[in-house]
C-alpha positions as CSV (number, residue, x, y, z in Angstrom):
1,X,69.4,-44.7,-2.4
2,X,67.2,-42.5,-0.2
3,X,67.6,-38.7,-0.5
4,X,66.2,-36.6,2.3
5,X,63.6,-34.0,1.2
6,X,65.3,-31.3,3.2
7,X,68.5,-31.9,1.3
8,X,66.7,-31.5,-2.0
9,X,65.1,-28.3,-0.8
10,X,68.5,-27.0,0.3
11,X,70.0,-27.8,-3.1
12,X,67.0,-26.0,-4.9
13,X,67.5,-22.9,-2.7
14,X,71.2,-22.8,-3.4
15,X,70.7,-23.3,-7.1
16,X,68.0,-20.6,-7.3
17,X,70.1,-18.2,-5.4
18,X,73.1,-18.7,-7.7
19,X,71.0,-18.4,-10.9
20,X,69.3,-15.2,-9.7
21,X,72.5,-13.5,-8.5
22,X,74.7,-14.6,-11.4
23,X,72.2,-13.6,-14.1
24,X,72.8,-10.0,-15.1
25,X,72.2,-7.9,-18.2
26,X,75.6,-8.7,-19.7
27,X,75.0,-12.4,-19.6
28,X,71.7,-12.0,-21.3
29,X,73.2,-9.6,-23.9
30,X,76.0,-12.1,-24.7
31,X,73.4,-14.9,-25.2
32,X,71.3,-12.7,-27.4
33,X,74.3,-11.4,-29.4
34,X,75.4,-15.0,-30.0
35,X,71.9,-15.9,-31.1
36,X,71.9,-12.9,-33.5
37,X,75.3,-13.9,-35.0
38,X,74.2,-17.5,-35.4
39,X,70.9,-16.5,-37.0
40,X,72.9,-14.2,-39.4
41,X,75.3,-17.1,-40.2
42,X,72.3,-19.3,-41.0
43,X,70.9,-16.7,-43.4
44,X,74.3,-16.3,-45.1
45,X,74.6,-20.0,-45.6
46,X,71.1,-20.1,-47.0
47,X,71.8,-17.2,-49.3
48,X,75.0,-18.7,-50.8
49,X,73.3,-22.1,-51.3
50,X,75.6,-24.0,-49.0
51,X,74.4,-27.1,-47.4
52,X,70.9,-26.7,-45.8
53,X,71.9,-28.8,-42.9
54,X,74.5,-26.3,-41.6
55,X,72.0,-23.4,-42.1
56,X,69.4,-25.2,-40.1
57,X,71.9,-26.0,-37.4
58,X,72.8,-22.3,-37.1
59,X,69.1,-21.4,-36.9
60,X,68.4,-24.0,-34.2
61,X,71.5,-22.8,-32.3
62,X,70.1,-19.2,-32.4
63,X,66.7,-20.4,-31.2
64,X,68.4,-22.3,-28.4
65,X,70.5,-19.3,-27.2
66,X,67.4,-17.1,-27.3
67,X,65.3,-19.5,-25.3
68,X,68.0,-20.0,-22.7
69,X,68.3,-16.2,-22.4
70,X,64.6,-15.8,-22.0
71,X,64.4,-18.7,-19.5
72,X,67.2,-17.2,-17.4
73,X,65.6,-13.7,-17.5
74,X,62.2,-15.1,-16.6
75,X,63.5,-17.3,-13.8
76,X,65.6,-14.4,-12.2
77,X,62.6,-12.0,-12.6
78,X,60.2,-14.4,-10.8
79,X,62.6,-15.5,-8.1
80,X,64.0,-12.1,-7.2
């Protein structure tokens, strides 16, 4: 299986173009709002002494959404 380098470059250009032009402020706000809600849920679960596993999962989910939003913003900022 031999993939031509020009084809990989074409795919990279197409993917970068799509990410830069599809990432807007509303997408980033949705990611950050979801992260905030998930973090709040984790705090509520901790406060009510529910299982720690679900609270940790909510906090990890919030960290994941925040990191995805930051990576998308940084990528679209650098590539635009």
